[in-house]
MMTF fields as JSON, N, C-alpha, C and O atoms, coordinates in Angstrom:
{
  "mmtfVersion": "1.0.0",
  "mmtfProducer": "UNKNOWN",
  "numBonds": 467,
  "numAtoms": 468,
  "numGroups": 117,
  "numChains": 1,
  "numModels": 1,
  "chainsPerModel": [1],
  "groupsPerChain": [117],
  "chainIdList": ["A"],
  "bondAtomList": [4, 2, 8, 6, 12, 10, 16, 14, 20, 18, 24, 22, 28, 26, 32, 30, 36, 34, 40, 38, 44, 42, 48, 46, 52, 50, 56, 54, 60, 58, 64, 62, 68, 66, 72, 70, 76, 74, 80, 78, 84, 82, 88, 86, 92, 90, 96, 94, 100, 98, 104, 102, 108, 106, 112, 110, 116, 114, 120, 118, 124, 122, 128, 126, 132, 130, 136, 134, 140, 138, 144, 142, 148, 146, 152, 150, 156, 154, 160, 158, 164, 162, 168, 166, 172, 170, 176, 174, 180, 178, 184, 182, 188, 186, 192, 190, 196, 194, 200, 198, 204, 202, 208, 206, 212, 210, 216, 214, 220, 218, 224, 222, 228, 226, 232, 230, 236, 234, 240, 238, 244, 242, 248, 246, 252, 250, 256, 254, 260, 258, 264, 262, 268, 266, 272, 270, 276, 274, 280, 278, 284, 282, 288, 286, 292, 290, 296, 294, 300, 298, 304, 302, 308, 306, 312, 310, 316, 314, 320, 318, 324, 322, 328, 326, 332, 330, 336, 334, 340, 338, 344, 342, 348, 346, 352, 350, 356, 354, 360, 358, 364, 362, 368, 366, 372, 370, 376, 374, 380, 378, 384, 382, 388, 386, 392, 390, 396, 394, 400, 398, 404, 402, 408, 406, 412, 410, 416, 414, 420, 418, 424, 422, 428, 426, 432, 430, 436, 434, 440, 438, 444, 442, 448, 446, 452, 450, 456, 454, 460, 458, 464, 462],
  "bondOrderList": [1, 1, 1, 1, 1, 1, 1, 1, 1, 1, 1, 1, 1, 1, 1, 1, 1, 1, 1, 1, 1, 1, 1, 1, 1, 1, 1, 1, 1, 1, 1, 1, 1, 1, 1, 1, 1, 1, 1, 1, 1, 1, 1, 1, 1, 1, 1, 1, 1, 1, 1, 1, 1, 1, 1, 1, 1, 1, 1, 1, 1, 1, 1, 1, 1, 1, 1, 1, 1, 1, 1, 1, 1, 1, 1, 1, 1, 1, 1, 1, 1, 1, 1, 1, 1, 1, 1, 1, 1, 1, 1, 1, 1, 1, 1, 1, 1, 1, 1, 1, 1, 1, 1, 1, 1, 1, 1, 1, 1, 1, 1, 1, 1, 1, 1, 1],
  "groupList": [{"groupName": "MET", "atomNameList": ["N", "CA", "C", "O"], "elementList": ["N", "C", "C", "O"], "formalChargeList": [0, 0, 0, 0], "bondAtomList": [1, 0, 2, 1, 3, 2], "bondOrderList": [1, 1, 2], "singleLetterCode": "M", "chemCompType": "L-PEPTIDE LINKING"}, {"groupName": "ILE", "atomNameList": ["N", "CA", "C", "O"], "elementList": ["N", "C", "C", "O"], "formalChargeList": [0, 0, 0, 0], "bondAtomList": [1, 0, 2, 1, 3, 2], "bondOrderList": [1, 1, 2], "singleLetterCode": "I", "chemCompType": "L-PEPTIDE LINKING"}, {"groupName": "PRO", "atomNameList": ["N", "CA", "C", "O"], "elementList": ["N", "C", "C", "O"], "formalChargeList": [0, 0, 0, 0], "bondAtomList": [1, 0, 2, 1, 3, 2], "bondOrderList": [1, 1, 2], "singleLetterCode": "P", "chemCompType": "L-PEPTIDE LINKING"}, {"groupName": "SER", "atomNameList": ["N", "CA", "C", "O"], "elementList": ["N", "C", "C", "O"], "formalChargeList": [0, 0, 0, 0], "bondAtomList": [1, 0, 2, 1, 3, 2], "bondOrderList": [1, 1, 2], "singleLetterCode": "S", "chemCompType": "L-PEPTIDE LINKING"}, {"groupName": "ALA", "atomNameList": ["N", "CA", "C", "O"], "elementList": ["N", "C", "C", "O"], "formalChargeList": [0, 0, 0, 0], "bondAtomList": [1, 0, 2, 1, 3, 2], "bondOrderList": [1, 1, 2], "singleLetterCode": "A", "chemCompType": "L-PEPTIDE LINKING"}, {"groupName": "ASP", "atomNameList": ["N", "CA", "C", "O"], "elementList": ["N", "C", "C", "O"], "formalChargeList": [0, 0, 0, 0], "bondAtomList": [1, 0, 2, 1, 3, 2], "bondOrderList": [1, 1, 2], "singleLetterCode": "D", "chemCompType": "L-PEPTIDE LINKING"}, {"groupName": "GLY", "atomNameList": ["N", "CA", "C", "O"], "elementList": ["N", "C", "C", "O"], "formalChargeList": [0, 0, 0, 0], "bondAtomList": [1, 0, 2, 1, 3, 2], "bondOrderList": [1, 1, 2], "singleLetterCode": "G", "chemCompType": "PEPTIDE LINKING"}, {"groupName": "ARG", "atomNameList": ["N", "CA", "C", "O"], "elementList": ["N", "C", "C", "O"], "formalChargeList": [0, 0, 0, 0], "bondAtomList": [1, 0, 2, 1, 3, 2], "bondOrderList": [1, 1, 2], "singleLetterCode": "R", "chemCompType": "L-PEPTIDE LINKING"}, {"groupName": "ASN", "atomNameList": ["N", "CA", "C", "O"], "elementList": ["N", "C", "C", "O"], "formalChargeList": [0, 0, 0, 0], "bondAtomList": [1, 0, 2, 1, 3, 2], "bondOrderList": [1, 1, 2], "singleLetterCode": "N", "chemCompType": "L-PEPTIDE LINKING"}, {"groupName": "LEU", "atomNameList": ["N", "CA", "C", "O"], "elementList": ["N", "C", "C", "O"], "formalChargeList": [0, 0, 0, 0], "bondAtomList": [1, 0, 2, 1, 3, 2], "bondOrderList": [1, 1, 2], "singleLetterCode": "L", "chemCompType": "L-PEPTIDE LINKING"}, {"groupName": "PHE", "atomNameList": ["N", "CA", "C", "O"], "elementList": ["N", "C", "C", "O"], "formalChargeList": [0, 0, 0, 0], "bondAtomList": [1, 0, 2, 1, 3, 2], "bondOrderList": [1, 1, 2], "singleLetterCode": "F", "chemCompType": "L-PEPTIDE LINKING"}, {"groupName": "VAL", "atomNameList": ["N", "CA", "C", "O"], "elementList": ["N", "C", "C", "O"], "formalChargeList": [0, 0, 0, 0], "bondAtomList": [1, 0, 2, 1, 3, 2], "bondOrderList": [1, 1, 2], "singleLetterCode": "V", "chemCompType": "L-PEPTIDE LINKING"}, {"groupName": "LYS", "atomNameList": ["N", "CA", "C", "O"], "elementList": ["N", "C", "C", "O"], "formalChargeList": [0, 0, 0, 0], "bondAtomList": [1, 0, 2, 1, 3, 2], "bondOrderList": [1, 1, 2], "singleLetterCode": "K", "chemCompType": "L-PEPTIDE LINKING"}, {"groupName": "GLN", "atomNameList": ["N", "CA", "C", "O"], "elementList": ["N", "C", "C", "O"], "formalChargeList": [0, 0, 0, 0], "bondAtomList": [1, 0, 2, 1, 3, 2], "bondOrderList": [1, 1, 2], "singleLetterCode": "Q", "chemCompType": "L-PEPTIDE LINKING"}, {"groupName": "TRP", "atomNameList": ["N", "CA", "C", "O"], "elementList": ["N", "C", "C", "O"], "formalChargeList": [0, 0, 0, 0], "bondAtomList": [1, 0, 2, 1, 3, 2], "bondOrderList": [1, 1, 2], "singleLetterCode": "W", "chemCompType": "L-PEPTIDE LINKING"}, {"groupName": "THR", "atomNameList": ["N", "CA", "C", "O"], "elementList": ["N", "C", "C", "O"], "formalChargeList": [0, 0, 0, 0], "bondAtomList": [1, 0, 2, 1, 3, 2], "bondOrderList": [1, 1, 2], "singleLetterCode": "T", "chemCompType": "L-PEPTIDE LINKING"}, {"groupName": "GLU", "atomNameList": ["N", "CA", "C", "O"], "elementList": ["N", "C", "C", "O"], "formalChargeList": [0, 0, 0, 0], "bondAtomList": [1, 0, 2, 1, 3, 2], "bondOrderList": [1, 1, 2], "singleLetterCode": "E", "chemCompType": "L-PEPTIDE LINKING"}, {"groupName": "TYR", "atomNameList": ["N", "CA", "C", "O"], "elementList": ["N", "C", "C", "O"], "formalChargeList": [0, 0, 0, 0], "bondAtomList": [1, 0, 2, 1, 3, 2], "bondOrderList": [1, 1, 2], "singleLetterCode": "Y", "chemCompType": "L-PEPTIDE LINKING"}, {"groupName": "HIS", "atomNameList": ["N", "CA", "C", "O"], "elementList": ["N", "C", "C", "O"], "formalChargeList": [0, 0, 0, 0], "bondAtomList": [1, 0, 2, 1, 3, 2], "bondOrderList": [1, 1, 2], "singleLetterCode": "H", "chemCompType": "L-PEPTIDE LINKING"}],
  "groupTypeList": [0, 1, 2, 3, 4, 5, 6, 3, 2, 3, 7, 8, 9, 10, 6, 11, 12, 4, 6, 3, 13, 14, 7, 6, 4, 3, 15, 13, 11, 8, 3, 9, 16, 17, 16, 8, 6, 13, 4, 11, 0, 7, 12, 3, 4, 10, 7, 7, 17, 5, 3, 10, 11, 13, 3, 0, 13, 5, 17, 11, 5, 9, 1, 6, 15, 18, 16, 7, 17, 6, 12, 4, 7, 16, 11, 4, 8, 5, 2, 16, 4, 17, 10, 5, 4, 9, 13, 13, 4, 6, 17, 4, 15, 5, 2, 13, 17, 4, 12, 12, 9, 12, 13, 11, 9, 18, 3, 5, 4, 9, 12, 5, 9, 14, 13, 3, 15],
  "groupIdList": [1, 2, 3, 4, 5, 6, 7, 8, 9, 10, 11, 12, 13, 14, 15, 16, 17, 18, 19, 20, 21, 22, 23, 24, 25, 26, 27, 28, 29, 30, 31, 32, 33, 34, 35, 36, 37, 38, 39, 40, 41, 42, 43, 44, 45, 46, 47, 48, 49, 50, 51, 52, 53, 54, 55, 56, 57, 58, 59, 60, 61, 62, 63, 64, 65, 66, 67, 68, 69, 70, 71, 72, 73, 74, 75, 76, 77, 78, 79, 80, 81, 82, 83, 84, 85, 86, 87, 88, 89, 90, 91, 92, 93, 94, 95, 96, 97, 98, 99, 100, 101, 102, 103, 104, 105, 106, 107, 108, 109, 110, 111, 112, 113, 114, 115, 116, 117],
  "secStructList": [7, 7, 5, 7, 6, 6, 1, 7, 5, 7, 7, 7, 6, 6, 7, 7, 7, 7, 7, 6, 6, 7, 7, 1, 3, 3, 3, 3, 3, 3, 3, 3, 3, 3, 3, 6, 6, 3, 3, 3, 3, 3, 3, 3, 3, 3, 3, 3, 7, 1, 7, 2, 2, 2, 2, 2, 2, 2, 6, 6, 2, 2, 2, 2, 1, 7, 1, 6, 6, 1, 2, 2, 2, 2, 6, 6, 6, 1, 2, 2, 2, 2, 2, 2, 2, 2, 2, 2, 6, 6, 1, 7, 1, 1, 6, 6, 2, 2, 2, 2, 2, 2, 2, 2, 2, 6, 1, 2, 2, 2, 2, 2, 2, 2, 2, 2, 7],
  "xCoordList": [-23.318, -23.061, -22.023, -21.953, -21.309, -20.423, -20.832, -21.599, -20.268, -20.626, -19.984, -18.852, -20.48, -19.788, -18.729, -18.816, -17.86, -16.912, -17.645, -17.235, -18.795, -19.463, -20.507, -21.333, -20.21, -21.169, -22.481, -23.307, -22.732, -24.135, -23.837, -22.691, -25.072, -25.234, -24.682, -25.103, -23.767, -23.814, -24.71, -24.669, -25.815, -26.266, -25.942, -26.705, -24.918, -23.823, -24.329, -23.642, -25.487, -26.004, -25.297, -25.516, -24.441, -23.908, -21.894, -21.251, -21.4, -20.091, -19.532, -18.7, -19.888, -19.395, -18.273, -18.365, -17.245, -15.914, -16.358, -17.389, -15.594, -15.48, -14.456, -13.75, -14.334, -12.88, -12.565, -13.204, -11.618, -11.232, -12.311, -12.362, -13.335, -14.381, -15.46, -16.276, -15.583, -17.103, -16.968, -15.987, -18.344, -18.151, -18.998, -19.175, -19.5, -20.531, -19.619, -18.442, -20.58, -20.28, -19.429, -19.508, -18.729, -17.789, -17.418, -17.568, -16.981, -16.547, -15.219, -15.168, -14.407, -13.113, -12.919, -12.936, -12.809, -12.837, -11.798, -11.147, -11.494, -10.376, -11.252, -12.333, -10.939, -11.665, -10.424, -9.262, -11.006, -10.388, -10.425, -11.478, -9.029, -8.619, -7.944, -7.265, -8.149, -6.891, -6.325, -6.986, -4.728, -3.748, -3.119, -2.897, -2.734, -2.109, -2.515, -1.761, -3.769, -4.38, -4.4, -5.046, -3.633, -3.177, -4.093, -4.021, -4.989, -5.734, -4.915, -4.152, -5.135, -4.82, -5.414, -6.508, -5.27, -6.408, -5.712, -4.547, -6.696, -6.325, -7.55, -8.685, -7.079, -7.706, -8.795, -8.197, -10.103, -10.342, -11.754, -12.526, -11.898, -13.096, -14.157, -13.911, -15.373, -16.519, -17.67, -17.942, -18.594, -19.673, -20.509, -20.47, -21.326, -22.138, -23.342, -23.237, -24.693, -25.79, -26.772, -26.879, -27.556, -28.722, -29.613, -30.27, -29.795, -30.796, -30.671, -29.914, -31.528, -31.214, -31.661, -31.169, -32.551, -33.116, -32.02, -32.11, -30.907, -30.002, -28.906, -28.329, -28.629, -27.719, -27.918, -26.975, -29.375, -29.826, -29.663, -29.368, -29.788, -30.023, -28.733, -28.633, -27.556, -26.175, -25.722, -25.038, -26.002, -25.424, -26.209, -25.599, -27.197, -27.844, -27.127, -26.957, -26.782, -26.069, -24.765, -24.313, -24.018, -22.583, -22.305, -21.256, -23.443, -23.119, -23.692, -23.126, -24.923, -25.607, -24.695, -24.501, -24.215, -22.947, -21.585, -20.872, -21.029, -19.523, -19.621, -20.516, -18.712, -18.301, -17.709, -17.908, -16.665, -16.553, -17.503, -17.1, -18.599, -19.695, -20.674, -21.874, -20.037, -20.917, -21.693, -22.886, -20.559, -20.658, -21.749, -22.817, -21.726, -22.787, -24.179, -25.193, -24.154, -25.504, -25.898, -27.06, -25.318, -25.788, -26.455, -27.154, -26.297, -26.241, -27.015, -27.092, -27.546, -28.443, -29.697, -29.959, -30.24, -31.384, -31.197, -32.126, -29.538, -29.353, -27.983, -26.796, -28.873, -28.082, -26.902, -26.007, -26.688, -25.253, -24.437, -23.305, -24.537, -23.771, -23.574, -22.508, -24.45, -24.171, -23.353, -22.67, -23.295, -22.299, -20.783, -19.7, -20.992, -19.562, -19.028, -17.843, -19.905, -19.244, -19.228, -18.578, -19.881, -19.129, -17.869, -17.032, -17.43, -16.464, -15.334, -14.216, -15.667, -14.329, -14.095, -12.988, -15.142, -14.77, -14.424, -14.52, -14.043, -13.302, -13.928, -13.303, -15.338, -16.394, -15.923, -16.032, -15.337, -14.659, -13.503, -13.207, -12.393, -11.406, -11.313, -10.206, -12.216, -11.993, -12.586, -13.753, -11.559, -11.93, -13.016, -13.238, -13.89, -14.977, -15.987, -17.017, -16.187, -17.282, -18.472, -19.425, -18.271, -19.556, -19.807, -20.951, -18.903, -19.601, -20.187, -20.887, -20.009, -20.708, -21.947, -22.907, -21.958, -23.125, -24.318, -25.513, -23.805, -24.508, -25.181, -26.216, -24.16, -24.413, -25.692, -26.512, -25.757, -26.916, -28.17, -29.057, -27.941, -29.158, -29.867, -31.09, -29.123, -29.637, -30.151, -30.644, -29.809, -29.761, -31.252, -32.112, -31.588, -33.004, -33.733, -34.964, -32.892, -33.447, -34.128, -35.297, -33.368, -33.981, -35.137, -36.241, -35.074, -35.967, -37.353, -38.416, -37.266, -38.577, -39.1, -40.313, -38.139, -38.699, -39.674, -40.773, -38.958, -39.947, -41.086, -42.097, -40.847, -42.047, -43.323, -44.491, -42.915, -43.664, -44.827, -45.943, -44.064, -44.631, -45.542, -46.098],
  "yCoordList": [-18.843, -17.463, -17.413, -18.366, -16.403, -15.859, -15.6, -14.695, -16.442, -15.905, -14.959, -14.623, -14.461, -13.556, -14.132, -15.274, -13.288, -13.728, -14.829, -15.988, -14.356, -15.001, -16.253, -16.923, -16.308, -17.925, -17.287, -18.04, -16.18, -15.518, -15.097, -14.727, -15.057, -15.193, -13.588, -12.672, -13.279, -11.847, -10.997, -9.776, -12.151, -11.831, -11.143, -10.832, -11.06, -11.004, -11.825, -12.759, -11.567, -12.595, -12.496, -13.269, -11.533, -11.364, -11.837, -12.058, -11.892, -11.827, -10.455, -10.421, -9.497, -7.896, -7.877, -8.299, -7.363, -7.436, -5.959, -5.358, -5.551, -4.518, -3.527, -3.025, -3.218, -2.138, -0.96, -0.75, -0.244, 0.606, 1.739, 2.336, 1.913, 2.993, 2.51, 3.297, 1.335, 0.762, 1.28, 1.08, 2.105, 2.543, 1.465, 1.621, 0.398, -0.419, -1.372, -1.176, -2.625, -3.605, -4.388, -4.023, -5.333, -6.306, -7.625, -7.514, -8.754, -9.651, -10.385, -10.419, -10.83, -11.053, -12.765, -13.36, -13.311, -14.766, -15.169, -14.249, -16.281, -17.039, -17.106, -17.694, -16.725, -16.719, -17.285, -16.919, -17.965, -18.37, -17.685, -17.474, -17.17, -15.698, -16.241, -17.268, -15.597, -16.144, -15.243, -14.258, -15.209, -14.202, -15.069, -16.261, -14.174, -14.468, -16.101, -16.905, -16.228, -17.666, -18.928, -19.96, -18.675, -19.44, -19.304, -18.262, -20.328, -20.258, -20.325, -21.261, -18.853, -18.77, -18.579, -18.109, -18.711, -18.439, -16.87, -16.597, -16.284, -15.132, -14.755, -15.23, -13.847, -13.351, -12.005, -11.006, -12.116, -10.977, -10.474, -11.235, -9.218, -8.347, -8.691, -8.828, -8.911, -8.885, -8.151, -8.244, -7.309, -6.458, -7.694, -8.907, -6.813, -7.472, -6.527, -5.307, -7.342, -6.664, -7.006, -8.175, -5.917, -6.197, -6.919, -7.708, -6.824, -7.646, -8.046, -7.512, -9.115, -9.627, -8.353, -8.144, -7.744, -6.446, -5.245, -4.741, -4.911, -4.164, -4.85, -4.175, -6.042, -6.74, -6.516, -6.338, -6.478, -6.21, -5.103, -4.913, -4.074, -2.628, -2.062, -0.921, -2.699, -2.535, -2.738, -1.885, -3.917, -4.728, -4.088, -4.543, -3.293, -2.42, -1.009, -0.515, -0.509, 0.649, 0.553, 1.45, -0.633, -0.772, -1.224, -0.977, -1.924, -2.404, -0.942, -0.563, -0.187, 0.869, 2.044, 2.478, 2.462, 3.644, 3.449, 4.45, 2.278, 2.366, 2.171, 1.413, 2.806, 2.803, 1.643, 1.306, 1.018, -0.346, -1.321, -2.032, -1.385, -2.241, -1.47, -1.678, -0.148, 0.295, -1.005, -1.158, -1.776, -2.801, -3.72, -3.7, -4.254, -4.825, -4.233, -4.914, -3.22, -2.254, -2.444, -2.793, -2.311, -2.041, -3.461, -3.374, -4.604, -5.656, -6.671, -7.899, -5.725, -6.404, -7.462, -8.538, -7.093, -7.739, -9.143, -9.898, -9.461, -10.796, -11.385, -11.144, -12.057, -13.004, -13.325, -13.112, -13.959, -14.543, -13.539, -13.723, -12.201, -11.512, -10.677, -10.067, -10.578, -9.692, -10.484, -9.776, -11.932, -12.406, -12.21, -12.045, -12.259, -12.242, -10.627, -10.326, -9.902, -8.631, -8.171, -7.188, -8.837, -8.74, -9.317, -8.616, -10.812, -11.15, -10.351, -10.295, -9.765, -8.856, -8.0, -7.94, -7.332, -5.696, -6.266, -5.487, -7.514, -7.759, -7.932, -7.993, -8.032, -8.38, -9.621, -9.652, -10.745, -11.853, -11.742, -10.909, -12.581, -13.266, -14.626, -15.136, -15.167, -16.518, -16.636, -16.444, -16.975, -16.899, -17.824, -17.744, -18.803, -19.424, -18.522, -19.196, -17.683, -16.713, -16.954, -17.715, -16.309, -16.167, -17.379, -17.695, -18.43, -20.016, -20.649, -21.657, -20.275, -21.13, -20.375, -20.902, -19.138, -18.569, -18.863, -18.851, -19.132, -19.676, -21.37, -21.951, -21.69, -22.983, -23.211, -24.1, -22.228, -21.859, -21.859, -22.704, -20.297, -20.279, -21.068, -21.034, -22.079, -23.216, -24.642, -25.685, -24.217, -25.751, -26.196, -25.345, -27.54, -27.893, -27.447, -27.459, -26.908, -26.128, -24.956, -24.732, -24.141, -22.75, -23.305, -23.128, -23.867, -24.427, -24.855, -24.481, -25.585, -26.008, -24.867, -24.677, -23.808, -22.654, -21.706, -21.233, -21.578, -21.069, -21.4, -20.73, -22.566, -23.387, -23.352, -23.296, -23.393, -23.269, -22.019, -22.088, -20.841, -19.63, -19.333, -18.236],
  "zCoordList": [50.412, 50.894, 52.114, 52.891, 52.244, 52.796, 54.362, 54.69, 55.219, 56.398, 57.183, 56.836, 58.169, 59.256, 60.445, 60.895, 60.814, 61.774, 62.562, 62.633, 63.164, 64.235, 63.565, 64.185, 62.276, 61.694, 61.244, 60.727, 61.358, 60.918, 59.863, 59.608, 58.803, 57.327, 56.928, 57.634, 55.823, 55.612, 54.866, 54.714, 54.272, 53.206, 51.744, 50.829, 51.842, 50.292, 49.228, 48.814, 48.73, 47.331, 46.057, 45.124, 46.02, 44.853, 45.063, 44.037, 46.05, 46.684, 46.243, 45.337, 46.753, 46.667, 47.676, 48.829, 47.142, 47.94, 48.835, 48.531, 49.778, 50.678, 50.313, 51.188, 49.07, 49.079, 49.988, 51.018, 49.598, 50.459, 50.878, 51.954, 49.524, 49.941, 50.622, 51.103, 50.731, 51.477, 53.011, 53.728, 53.435, 54.85, 55.678, 56.886, 55.005, 55.489, 56.423, 56.725, 56.872, 57.964, 56.782, 55.609, 57.142, 56.239, 57.175, 58.391, 56.67, 57.1, 56.303, 55.073, 56.97, 56.122, 55.886, 56.963, 55.15, 54.888, 54.03, 53.535, 53.744, 52.776, 51.547, 51.54, 50.92, 49.279, 47.806, 47.631, 47.228, 46.25, 45.148, 44.547, 44.676, 43.974, 42.626, 42.609, 41.706, 40.489, 40.112, 39.785, 39.992, 39.821, 39.038, 39.255, 37.766, 36.61, 36.031, 35.481, 36.325, 35.788, 36.922, 36.743, 38.031, 39.117, 40.36, 41.011, 40.75, 42.014, 43.101, 43.341, 44.094, 45.343, 46.274, 45.962, 47.565, 48.257, 49.182, 49.472, 49.373, 49.75, 50.976, 50.934, 52.008, 53.414, 52.443, 52.044, 52.204, 51.445, 52.201, 52.784, 52.081, 52.862, 52.198, 50.999, 52.523, 51.847, 52.18, 53.377, 51.387, 52.418, 53.019, 52.813, 53.899, 54.97, 54.774, 54.653, 54.754, 54.734, 55.892, 56.263, 56.518, 57.165, 56.573, 57.252, 55.392, 54.449, 53.088, 52.277, 52.835, 51.376, 50.247, 49.138, 50.81, 50.314, 49.7, 48.58, 50.792, 50.969, 50.093, 49.241, 50.256, 49.008, 47.8, 47.029, 47.355, 45.937, 45.586, 44.406, 46.423, 46.181, 46.234, 45.785, 46.759, 46.58, 45.489, 44.923, 44.948, 43.583, 42.774, 41.807, 42.174, 41.563, 41.31, 40.195, 42.38, 42.68, 42.145, 41.433, 42.478, 42.145, 40.537, 39.943, 39.967, 38.685, 37.832, 36.807, 38.444, 37.806, 37.495, 36.36, 38.488, 38.789, 38.545, 38.604, 38.261, 38.031, 36.817, 36.443, 35.8, 34.781, 33.902, 32.735, 35.204, 34.497, 33.853, 32.932, 34.237, 34.047, 33.336, 33.515, 32.137, 31.238, 30.223, 29.959, 29.83, 28.858, 29.52, 28.908, 30.263, 31.149, 31.263, 31.41, 31.203, 31.622, 29.986, 29.778, 29.207, 27.881, 27.333, 26.323, 27.873, 27.369, 28.429, 28.411, 29.334, 30.623, 29.938, 30.476, 28.982, 28.655, 28.021, 27.734, 27.793, 27.024, 28.617, 28.834, 29.213, 30.364, 30.139, 30.957, 28.85, 28.958, 28.525, 28.975, 27.605, 27.142, 28.425, 28.516, 29.402, 30.39, 31.45, 32.19, 31.671, 32.186, 31.512, 32.074, 30.631, 29.641, 29.984, 30.135, 30.049, 30.145, 31.674, 32.031, 32.432, 33.903, 34.07, 34.64, 33.581, 33.561, 32.965, 33.479, 31.905, 30.891, 32.083, 32.619, 32.504, 33.454, 34.874, 35.822, 35.092, 36.236, 37.432, 38.49, 37.334, 38.579, 39.415, 40.641, 38.595, 39.482, 39.211, 38.354, 39.876, 39.121, 38.699, 38.525, 38.545, 38.256, 36.755, 36.413, 36.004, 34.471, 34.105, 32.897, 34.801, 34.213, 35.037, 35.009, 35.56, 36.102, 34.97, 35.134, 34.021, 33.009, 32.942, 33.27, 32.524, 32.003, 33.42, 33.329, 34.285, 35.963, 35.728, 35.164, 36.149, 35.853, 34.707, 35.002, 33.333, 32.301, 32.691, 32.362, 33.427, 33.793, 34.584, 34.359, 35.605, 36.605, 35.778, 35.66, 35.066, 33.983, 33.56, 33.692, 32.868, 31.975, 32.904, 32.474, 34.42, 35.233, 35.136, 34.912, 35.303, 35.629, 36.592, 36.553, 37.778, 38.858, 38.465, 38.78, 37.727, 36.943, 36.214, 36.73, 35.236, 34.46, 35.044, 34.548, 36.025, 37.031, 37.459, 37.369, 38.065, 38.674, 37.664, 37.954, 36.432, 35.548, 35.133, 34.921, 35.018, 34.593, 35.614, 35.229, 36.95, 38.024, 38.297, 38.814, 37.716, 37.734, 36.684, 36.641]
}
């Protein structure tokens, strides 16, 4: 999780950046970005939240209201297609973003979690 400047947690569960329209708290950290297929370190602003619930609510608002994520909303019932649609919409610069999320989805840790509930 992205730390705040003072080392406290940002509670930013989804790595949401703090763009120019963001009016809430933020923190600046070096982040690995991909530009023209090349990995580069950039100082980036990320949103900071007072709670994990606030982070989740903001993510739902971001995905639910921005047109660029329309395809992701259409396939939200299919996690793998959802991850692909997020990547295609430019949610993350990492070209392996969807693949990494799918690996987590199919990880033994998540399988164990689902089986224990």
